[in-house]
C-alpha positions as CSV (number, residue, x, y, z in Angstrom):
1,M,96.1,85.1,131.7
2,S,99.5,85.7,129.9
3,S,98.9,83.0,127.3
4,A,95.4,84.4,126.6
5,S,96.8,87.9,126.1
6,E,99.5,86.6,123.8
7,E,96.9,84.8,121.7
8,E,94.8,88.0,121.5
9,E,97.9,89.9,120.5
10,D,98.7,87.4,117.8
11,A,95.2,87.6,116.5
12,H,95.7,91.3,115.9
13,S,99.2,91.0,114.6
14,P,99.9,92.0,111.0
15,D,101.8,88.7,110.7
16,S,98.9,86.5,111.6
17,T,97.7,83.9,109.1
18,A,94.2,85.2,109.2
19,H,95.5,88.2,107.2
20,C,98.1,86.5,105.2
21,T,98.4,88.6,102.0
22,V,99.8,86.9,98.9
23,C,103.1,88.8,99.2
24,C,103.7,88.1,102.9
25,C,102.8,84.4,103.6
26,T,106.3,83.0,103.2
27,L,109.8,84.3,104.2
28,T,110.8,84.6,100.6
29,N,107.8,86.7,99.7
30,K,108.4,88.9,102.8
31,I,112.0,89.5,101.7
32,L,111.0,90.3,98.2
33,M,108.4,92.7,99.5
34,V,110.9,94.6,101.6
35,V,113.4,94.7,98.7
36,F,110.6,96.2,96.5
37,M,109.8,98.8,99.1
38,V,113.5,99.8,99.5
39,L,113.8,100.2,95.7
40,L,110.6,102.2,95.7
41,I,112.0,104.5,98.3
42,V,115.2,105.1,96.2
43,A,113.1,105.7,93.1
44,I,110.7,108.1,94.7
45,L,113.4,110.1,96.5
46,A,115.8,110.2,93.5
47,G,113.1,111.0,90.9
48,N,111.5,113.8,92.9
49,L,114.7,115.3,94.0
50,V,115.7,115.5,90.3
51,T,112.4,117.2,89.6
52,L,112.9,119.8,92.3
53,A,116.4,120.4,91.2
54,V,115.3,121.0,87.6
55,V,112.3,123.1,88.5
56,L,113.9,125.2,91.2
57,G,117.4,125.4,89.6
58,T,116.3,126.4,86.0
59,K,114.9,129.9,85.3
60,H,112.9,128.5,82.4
61,F,110.8,126.5,84.9
62,H,110.1,129.4,87.3
63,T,106.5,129.6,86.1
64,P,103.1,128.9,87.7
65,Q,103.3,125.4,86.1
66,G,106.7,124.8,87.5
67,Y,105.6,125.8,91.0
68,L,102.7,123.3,90.8
69,K,105.1,120.6,89.6
70,A,107.4,121.4,92.6
71,S,104.4,121.1,95.0
72,L,103.6,117.7,93.5
73,A,107.2,116.6,93.9
74,V,107.2,117.6,97.6
75,A,104.1,115.6,98.2
76,D,105.6,112.6,96.5
77,L,108.9,113.1,98.5
78,A,106.9,112.9,101.7
79,V,105.6,109.5,100.7
80,G,109.1,108.2,99.9
81,A,110.7,109.7,103.0
82,L,108.1,108.9,105.6
83,V,105.3,106.5,104.6
84,V,107.2,103.7,102.9
85,P,110.2,103.7,105.3
86,L,107.8,103.1,108.3
87,T,106.4,100.0,106.5
88,V,110.0,98.7,105.9
89,Y,110.7,99.2,109.6
90,A,107.5,97.4,110.6
91,E,108.0,94.5,108.2
92,V,111.7,94.0,109.2
93,S,110.6,94.1,112.9
94,L,108.0,91.4,112.2
95,M,110.6,89.2,110.4
96,L,113.0,89.5,113.3
97,R,110.3,88.9,116.0
98,D,112.1,85.7,117.2
99,S,115.2,87.7,118.2
100,A,113.3,90.8,119.5
101,P,109.6,91.4,119.9
102,P,108.1,93.9,117.4
103,P,106.9,97.3,118.8
104,R,103.4,97.2,120.3
105,W,102.0,99.8,117.9
106,I,102.3,97.3,115.0
107,S,99.6,95.1,116.5
108,H,97.4,97.7,118.3
109,N,95.6,100.8,117.0
110,S,96.3,104.3,118.2
111,Q,93.5,104.2,120.8
112,A,94.7,100.9,122.3
113,T,98.3,101.9,122.5
114,A,99.7,104.0,125.4
115,G,102.0,106.8,124.3
116,F,103.1,107.8,120.8
117,H,101.7,105.8,117.9
118,P,103.6,106.4,114.6
119,C,100.4,105.9,112.5
120,N,99.0,109.1,114.1
121,I,101.5,111.0,111.9
122,I,102.1,108.7,109.0
123,G,98.5,107.9,108.2
124,P,97.4,111.6,107.8
125,V,100.7,112.3,105.9
126,F,99.8,109.6,103.3
127,A,96.2,110.7,103.1
128,G,97.1,114.4,103.0
129,C,99.8,113.9,100.3
130,T,97.4,111.9,98.2
131,L,94.9,114.7,98.4
132,V,97.6,117.3,97.7
133,S,98.5,115.3,94.5
134,I,94.9,115.2,93.3
135,S,94.3,118.9,94.0
136,T,97.7,119.9,92.4
137,I,96.9,117.9,89.2
138,F,93.5,119.6,89.2
139,L,95.2,123.0,89.4
140,L,97.7,122.0,86.7
141,T,94.8,121.0,84.5
142,I,93.1,124.4,85.1
143,E,96.3,126.2,84.3
144,R,96.8,124.4,81.1
145,S,93.2,124.6,80.0
146,I,93.4,128.4,80.3
147,A,96.6,128.5,78.3
148,V,95.0,126.3,75.5
149,L,91.5,127.7,75.4
150,R,92.2,131.3,76.4
151,P,95.8,132.0,75.4
152,L,95.3,135.8,75.3
153,H,94.2,135.7,79.0
154,K,97.0,133.4,80.2
155,E,99.4,136.0,81.5
156,S,96.8,138.0,83.3
157,V,94.9,135.1,84.9
158,I,97.7,132.7,85.7
159,T,100.2,134.6,87.9
160,R,102.9,133.3,90.2
161,R,101.2,135.0,93.2
162,R,97.8,133.4,92.6
163,T,99.5,130.1,91.9
164,T,101.4,130.2,95.2
165,T,98.2,131.1,97.1
166,L,96.4,128.2,95.6
167,I,99.3,125.8,96.4
168,V,99.1,126.9,100.1
169,F,95.3,126.4,100.2
170,S,95.8,123.0,98.6
171,W,98.2,121.9,101.3
172,V,96.2,123.3,104.2
173,G,92.8,122.0,102.9
174,S,94.2,118.6,102.1
175,F,95.8,118.0,105.5
176,F,92.8,119.4,107.3
177,L,90.7,116.8,105.5
178,A,93.3,114.1,106.3
179,V,93.0,114.7,110.1
180,S,89.3,115.4,110.1
181,P,88.3,111.7,110.9
182,M,90.2,111.9,114.2
183,V,89.1,115.5,114.9
184,F,85.3,115.0,114.3
185,S,84.9,111.4,115.5
186,N,86.4,109.7,118.5
187,E,85.3,106.3,117.0
188,I,88.0,106.4,114.4
189,A,91.6,105.4,115.1
190,L,94.7,104.7,113.1
191,E,96.4,101.3,112.9
192,Y,99.1,99.5,111.0
193,N,96.8,97.4,108.8
194,S,97.6,93.7,108.4
195,C,96.3,93.7,104.8
196,S,97.6,96.9,103.2
197,R,100.8,96.9,105.2
198,M,100.3,100.6,105.8
199,C,98.9,103.0,108.4
200,N,95.1,103.1,107.8
201,Y,92.0,104.6,109.4
202,A,90.3,101.9,111.6
203,L,87.9,101.3,114.4
204,G,88.7,102.6,117.9
205,T,87.4,100.5,120.8
206,I,84.0,99.7,119.4
207,G,82.9,96.6,117.6
208,E,81.7,98.0,114.2
209,F,81.7,101.2,112.3
210,P,78.7,103.5,113.0
211,S,77.1,105.3,110.2
212,R,78.7,108.6,111.4
213,A,82.2,107.2,111.1
214,W,81.5,105.8,107.6
215,N,80.1,109.2,106.5
216,I,83.4,110.8,107.6
217,L,85.6,108.3,105.9
218,L,83.6,108.5,102.7
219,L,84.6,112.2,102.5
220,F,87.9,111.0,101.0
221,P,86.6,109.1,97.9
222,T,83.9,111.8,97.4
223,F,86.4,114.6,97.4
224,D,89.0,112.7,95.4
225,F,86.6,111.6,92.6
226,T,84.9,115.0,92.5
227,L,88.3,116.6,91.7
228,L,89.4,113.7,89.5
229,G,86.1,113.8,87.5
230,G,86.5,117.5,87.0
231,T,90.1,117.1,86.0
232,V,89.2,114.4,83.4
233,V,86.4,116.5,81.9
234,I,88.7,119.6,81.6
235,N,91.4,117.5,80.1
236,I,89.0,116.1,77.5
237,I,87.9,119.7,76.6
238,S,91.5,120.9,76.3
239,L,92.7,117.9,74.3
240,S,89.7,118.2,72.0
241,S,90.6,121.8,71.4
242,I,94.2,120.8,70.7
243,R,93.0,118.2,68.2
244,Q,90.9,120.7,66.3
245,Y,93.9,123.1,66.4
246,S,96.1,120.4,64.9
247,K,93.7,119.7,62.1
248,R,93.5,123.4,61.3
249,R,97.3,123.6,61.1
250,K,97.3,121.0,58.3
251,H,94.9,123.0,56.2
252,L,96.3,126.5,56.8
253,A,99.6,127.9,55.7
254,E,102.1,128.5,58.5
255,S,102.1,132.2,57.8
256,E,98.3,132.4,58.1
257,L,98.4,130.4,61.4
258,Q,101.0,132.7,62.9
259,K,98.8,135.8,62.2
260,S,96.2,134.5,64.7
261,A,97.3,135.6,68.1
262,S,94.5,133.6,69.8
263,K,96.1,130.3,69.1
264,P,98.0,128.4,71.8
265,T,101.7,128.0,71.4
266,L,103.3,124.6,70.7
267,S,104.8,124.6,74.2
268,D,101.4,125.1,75.8
269,V,100.0,122.3,73.6
270,K,102.9,120.0,74.7
271,A,102.4,120.9,78.4
272,A,98.6,120.2,78.2
273,K,99.4,116.7,76.8
274,I,101.8,116.1,79.7
275,I,99.2,117.1,82.2
276,G,96.7,114.8,80.5
277,T,99.2,111.9,80.9
278,L,99.6,112.8,84.6
279,T,95.9,112.7,85.0
280,L,95.5,109.4,83.3
281,V,98.3,107.7,85.3
282,F,97.0,109.1,88.6
283,T,93.4,108.1,87.9
284,A,94.5,104.6,87.1
285,S,96.6,104.5,90.3
286,F,93.8,105.8,92.6
287,T,90.8,103.9,91.2
288,P,91.6,100.6,93.0
289,I,91.6,102.5,96.3
290,A,88.2,103.9,95.6
291,V,86.9,100.4,94.6
292,F,88.4,99.0,97.9
293,V,86.6,101.7,100.0
294,V,83.3,101.0,98.4
295,G,83.9,97.3,99.0
296,N,84.5,97.9,102.6
297,V,81.3,99.9,102.9
298,L,79.5,96.8,101.5
299,G,81.2,94.6,104.1
300,N,84.0,93.1,102.0
301,E,87.5,92.9,103.4
302,W,89.5,92.1,100.2
303,C,92.8,91.7,102.0
304,N,95.0,90.9,99.0
305,F,93.2,93.6,96.9
306,S,93.8,96.1,99.7
307,F,97.6,95.5,99.6
308,F,97.9,95.9,95.8
309,S,95.6,99.0,95.8
310,F,97.6,100.9,98.4
311,W,100.9,100.1,97.0
312,I,99.9,100.9,93.4
313,L,99.0,104.3,94.7
314,A,102.3,104.6,96.6
315,S,104.2,103.6,93.5
316,N,102.6,106.5,91.6
317,S,104.8,108.9,93.6
318,G,107.8,107.7,91.4
319,W,106.2,108.0,88.0
320,N,105.9,111.8,87.5
321,V,109.6,112.3,86.8
322,V,109.4,109.5,84.2
323,I,106.5,111.3,82.5
324,Y,108.3,114.6,82.5
325,S,111.4,113.0,81.1
326,V,109.6,111.2,78.2
327,R,107.3,114.0,77.2
328,D,109.3,117.2,77.9
329,Q,112.5,117.5,76.0
330,K,113.7,120.6,77.9
331,F,113.2,118.8,81.3
332,R,115.0,115.7,80.0
333,I,118.0,117.7,78.8
334,R,118.2,119.7,82.0
335,A,117.9,116.5,84.2
336,Q,120.6,114.8,82.1
337,S,122.9,117.7,82.6
338,L,122.3,117.6,86.4
339,L,122.9,113.9,86.6
340,L,126.1,114.0,84.4
341,W,127.4,117.2,86.1
342,P,129.8,115.3,88.5
343,C,131.3,113.4,85.6
344,S,131.7,116.5,83.5
345,S,133.2,118.5,86.4
346,R,135.8,115.9,86.9
347,R,136.8,115.9,83.2
348,T,137.0,119.7,83.0
349,P,140.4,120.2,84.7
350,A,142.0,117.6,82.6
351,S,140.8,119.1,79.4
352,T,141.9,122.7,80.4
353,T,145.4,121.6,81.3
354,T,145.9,120.0,77.9
């Protein structure tokens, strides 16, 4: 009986050859994967902490747009502080399984494991933070579109209080949707997936997904692509308006253009372009996940594709600070001053004494 149970456990283990992803089949690949994840943690934490420091520590960024960027940074920080470290712990445990057996939760889902299962927290955190990111980018797009298309109404429509309320609704709604599969269906569990190397929604104790469970899980791509589709459309409208505005600038004298109070400012135009870049990068990062979910519905496992899809999305959490730094000069200067502050503070006493 013991040998049979060990074989059954190996069959469900994330380290089994049945689910040997391209990155995890050899010891060298496993080590490289863990190194990549550790570097990703450092990049996500450092980049988003810099973003929060710039936004919260600079009066210029205390705007509705700044609050939305801070919300986006917090969601990305949660991925770097909770989601990726759990995978590093799980993979190191599997690599050291000869010296100490890995925790039971790695090879069993939340319904088959007695006691606390980490994926019950980390799975909804990753899903919720992804939904928060999508909804925040949508709100950023709405905010910029009003500034570009209706500049005279910007101050009255876009207020800090309304923005804060929308941010709260974004977080509450996103995490409610993230836990809804477990709340509304006892057929769905969470597991450390052997393909994606992450905590994913999975079967409970039944043999195959019923239609009700699939309908609940399909809420995620439906919600995501509805918001992303709307975001892309609004961005296209805003960028088209910016393009027409730029053409008119070439044909009109600067004095004539300044007389028109209904034109967006250059800072609003630059901000709209930054949000357009954010939307493009996030859409490119999220699309593989949507393709993977559709493939699962059609009965395809796509183990290797699953790994790359989930980790491309996780890596997106470290890109926002790069986009801000490249496209926003004021953000870049402020970030550089914060990063160089320890060096400048050490040089200050020496310069004053001389």
